[in-house]
N, CA and C atoms as a LAMMPS dump frame, in Angstrom:
ITEM: TIMESTEP
0
ITEM: NUMBER OF ATOMS
201
ITEM: BOX BOUNDS ff ff ff
-5.0000000000000000e+02 5.0000000000000000e+02
-5.0000000000000000e+02 5.0000000000000000e+02
-5.0000000000000000e+02 5.0000000000000000e+02
ITEM: ATOMS id mol type element x y z
1 1 1 N -41.323 -185.327 139.776
2 1 2 C -40.717 -185.894 141.156
3 1 3 C -41.504 -186.807 141.991
4 2 1 N -40.656 -187.056 142.767
5 2 2 C -41.064 -188.18 143.335
6 2 3 C -40.205 -188.037 145.135
7 3 1 N -40.8 -188.857 146.046
8 3 2 C -40.098 -189.209 146.897
9 3 3 C -39.307 -187.784 148.029
10 4 1 N -40.079 -186.765 147.864
11 4 2 C -39.106 -185.466 148.188
12 4 3 C -38.748 -185.677 149.783
13 5 1 N -37.487 -185.457 150.197
14 5 2 C -37 -185.914 151.912
15 5 3 C -35.411 -184.838 152.013
16 6 1 N -35.354 -185.122 153.133
17 6 2 C -33.869 -184.127 153.08
18 6 3 C -32.553 -184.985 153.114
19 7 1 N -32.965 -186.094 152.261
20 7 2 C -31.949 -186.898 151.905
21 7 3 C -31.515 -186.446 150.188
22 8 1 N -32.331 -186.366 149.349
23 8 2 C -32.594 -186.361 148.17
24 8 3 C -34.27 -186.288 147.509
25 9 1 N -34.279 -186.581 146.398
26 9 2 C -35.541 -186.77 146.065
27 9 3 C -35.73 -188.065 144.685
28 10 1 N -36.436 -188.169 144.168
29 10 2 C -36.452 -189.329 143.076
30 10 3 C -37.268 -188.932 141.732
31 11 1 N -36.273 -188.699 140.776
32 11 2 C -37.601 -188.464 139.766
33 11 3 C -37.041 -189.016 138.614
34 12 1 N -38.553 -188.346 137.319
35 12 2 C -38.626 -189.938 136.494
36 12 3 C -38.001 -188.869 134.985
37 13 1 N -37.883 -189.89 134.199
38 13 2 C -37.013 -188.538 132.982
39 13 3 C -37.569 -189.658 131.847
40 14 1 N -37.56 -188.792 130.867
41 14 2 C -37.442 -189.443 129.478
42 14 3 C -35.885 -189.941 129.23
43 15 1 N -35.133 -189.371 129.408
44 15 2 C -33.781 -189.578 129.254
45 15 3 C -33.256 -189.895 130.321
46 16 1 N -31.878 -191.138 129.906
47 16 2 C -31.394 -191.555 130.652
48 16 3 C -30.615 -191.084 131.993
49 17 1 N -30.959 -191.137 133.054
50 17 2 C -29.387 -190.435 134.082
51 17 3 C -28.915 -191.715 134.665
52 18 1 N -27.798 -191.524 134.212
53 18 2 C -26.581 -192.648 134.594
54 18 3 C -26.314 -192.108 135.985
55 19 1 N -26.081 -192.746 137.08
56 19 2 C -25.577 -192.866 138.474
57 19 3 C -24.385 -191.872 138.362
58 20 1 N -24.165 -190.992 138.986
59 20 2 C -22.562 -190.322 139.609
60 20 3 C -22.895 -189.226 138.876
61 21 1 N -23.923 -188.737 138.027
62 21 2 C -24.3 -187.48 136.908
63 21 3 C -24.4 -186.381 137.839
64 22 1 N -24.005 -185.393 137.517
65 22 2 C -24.627 -184.315 137.759
66 22 3 C -25.823 -184.047 137.013
67 23 1 N -26.428 -183.255 137.719
68 23 2 C -27.817 -183.049 136.77
69 23 3 C -28.448 -181.498 137.116
70 24 1 N -28.873 -180.673 136.386
71 24 2 C -29.81 -179.575 137.082
72 24 3 C -31.136 -179.738 137.311
73 25 1 N -32.33 -179.268 138.117
74 25 2 C -33.165 -179.518 137.593
75 25 3 C -34.142 -177.799 138.257
76 26 1 N -35.085 -177.612 137.435
77 26 2 C -35.497 -176.489 138.147
78 26 3 C -37.146 -176.81 137.963
79 27 1 N -37.56 -176.531 139.738
80 27 2 C -38.956 -176.968 139.664
81 27 3 C -39.996 -175.991 140.158
82 28 1 N -40.747 -175.675 139.451
83 28 2 C -42.268 -175.143 139.818
84 28 3 C -43.092 -175.094 140.716
85 29 1 N -43.234 -174.645 142.119
86 29 2 C -43.833 -174.747 143.065
87 29 3 C -45.275 -174.24 143.156
88 30 1 N -46.817 -174.553 142.954
89 30 2 C -47.831 -173.667 143.13
90 30 3 C -47.609 -172.432 144.055
91 31 1 N -47.958 -171.31 143.401
92 31 2 C -48.139 -170.689 144.08
93 31 3 C -46.876 -169.877 144.602
94 32 1 N -45.893 -170.423 143.879
95 32 2 C -44.247 -169.872 144.357
96 32 3 C -43.421 -169.469 143.485
97 33 1 N -43.043 -168.302 143.109
98 33 2 C -42.112 -167.851 142.273
99 33 3 C -40.955 -166.894 142.834
100 34 1 N -39.872 -167.567 141.677
101 34 2 C -39.428 -168.014 140.657
102 34 3 C -39.94 -169.255 141.149
103 35 1 N -38.965 -170.262 139.927
104 35 2 C -39.088 -171.869 139.762
105 35 3 C -37.679 -171.441 140.989
106 36 1 N -37.128 -173.112 141.514
107 36 2 C -36.193 -173.363 142.13
108 36 3 C -35.458 -174.07 141.305
109 37 1 N -34.182 -173.738 141.368
110 37 2 C -33.141 -174.066 140.627
111 37 3 C -32.203 -175.024 141.805
112 38 1 N -32.279 -175.988 141.32
113 38 2 C -31.513 -177.143 142.286
114 38 3 C -30.581 -178.401 141.29
115 39 1 N -29.354 -178.378 142.097
116 39 2 C -28.282 -179.204 141.455
117 39 3 C -28.059 -180.313 142.053
118 40 1 N -27.838 -181.165 141.981
119 40 2 C -27.747 -182.629 142.544
120 40 3 C -27.098 -183.685 141.901
121 41 1 N -26.785 -184.882 142.556
122 41 2 C -25.901 -185.857 141.768
123 41 3 C -27.223 -187.454 141.571
124 42 1 N -27.421 -187.616 140.888
125 42 2 C -28.186 -188.785 140.248
126 42 3 C -27.32 -190.34 141.171
127 43 1 N -27.784 -190.618 142.153
128 43 2 C -27.284 -191.935 142.949
129 43 3 C -27.136 -193.065 142.633
130 44 1 N -28.829 -193.835 141.774
131 44 2 C -29.28 -195.043 141.208
132 44 3 C -30.351 -194.519 139.613
133 45 1 N -30.133 -195.441 139.624
134 45 2 C -31.394 -194.732 137.815
135 45 3 C -32.069 -196.55 137.823
136 46 1 N -32.822 -196.517 137.308
137 46 2 C -33.481 -197.724 136.284
138 46 3 C -34.848 -197.465 135.404
139 47 1 N -34.906 -198.14 134.739
140 47 2 C -36.156 -198.266 133.381
141 47 3 C -37.135 -198.862 134.056
142 48 1 N -38.438 -197.713 133.912
143 48 2 C -39.526 -198.12 134.637
144 48 3 C -40.315 -198.82 133.704
145 49 1 N -41.235 -199.352 133.23
146 49 2 C -41.912 -199.929 131.823
147 49 3 C -43.225 -198.392 131.994
148 50 1 N -43.17 -197.828 131.06
149 50 2 C -44.288 -196.839 130.648
150 50 3 C -44.153 -195.276 131.604
151 51 1 N -43.264 -195.361 132.111
152 51 2 C -42.757 -193.964 132.674
153 51 3 C -41.224 -193.598 132.344
154 52 1 N -40.3 -194.182 131.625
155 52 2 C -38.939 -193.863 131.027
156 52 3 C -38.1 -194.38 132.139
157 53 1 N -36.959 -193.404 132.843
158 53 2 C -36.371 -193.668 133.866
159 53 3 C -36.526 -193.221 134.962
160 54 1 N -36.012 -194.048 136.143
161 54 2 C -36.7 -193.259 137.269
162 54 3 C -35.026 -193.261 137.659
163 55 1 N -35.007 -191.862 138.321
164 55 2 C -33.461 -191.271 139.111
165 55 3 C -33.601 -191.722 140.707
166 56 1 N -33.145 -192.291 141.954
167 56 2 C -33.604 -192.397 142.558
168 56 3 C -32.51 -191.445 143.759
169 57 1 N -32.551 -190.937 145.176
170 57 2 C -31.99 -190.832 145.641
171 57 3 C -31.112 -189.571 145.476
172 58 1 N -31.634 -188.577 144.367
173 58 2 C -30.894 -187.603 143.908
174 58 3 C -30.469 -186.737 144.566
175 59 1 N -28.348 -186.941 145.085
176 59 2 C -28.336 -186.108 146.579
177 59 3 C -28.405 -184.373 145.793
178 60 1 N -28.463 -183.479 146.834
179 60 2 C -28.916 -182.263 146.327
180 60 3 C -26.728 -181.533 146.804
181 61 1 N -26.53 -181.219 146.229
182 61 2 C -25.451 -180.166 145.605
183 61 3 C -25.629 -179.1 146.084
184 62 1 N -26.63 -178.447 145.469
185 62 2 C -26.814 -176.962 145.371
186 62 3 C -28.09 -176.253 145.313
187 63 1 N -29.042 -175.519 146.121
188 63 2 C -30.202 -175.15 145.843
189 63 3 C -29.933 -173.598 145.455
190 64 1 N -30.205 -173.412 144.336
191 64 2 C -30.312 -171.647 143.881
192 64 3 C -31.354 -170.991 143.439
193 65 1 N -31.588 -169.666 144.122
194 65 2 C -32.205 -168.469 143.321
195 65 3 C -32.154 -168.359 141.998
196 66 1 N -33.134 -168.733 141.067
197 66 2 C -33.433 -168.699 139.794
198 66 3 C -33.538 -167.273 139.474
199 67 1 N -33.758 -166.194 140.391
200 67 2 C -34.248 -164.88 139.541
201 67 3 C -33.071 -164.42 138.384
């Protein structure tokens, strides 16, 4: 996960994340239990050599308690 902000975040993935696709993320924050379950929509995606795919401006659709 990268570039976290109030309007969304950026992620790196080994799989292609197509713009406008809905995805689920489970985020582990050190010393915080349980994991955060985040639903969002990909705004843009591009291939980054050596990293895989970078999706940016991932818009939050829902933040769920994963208990």
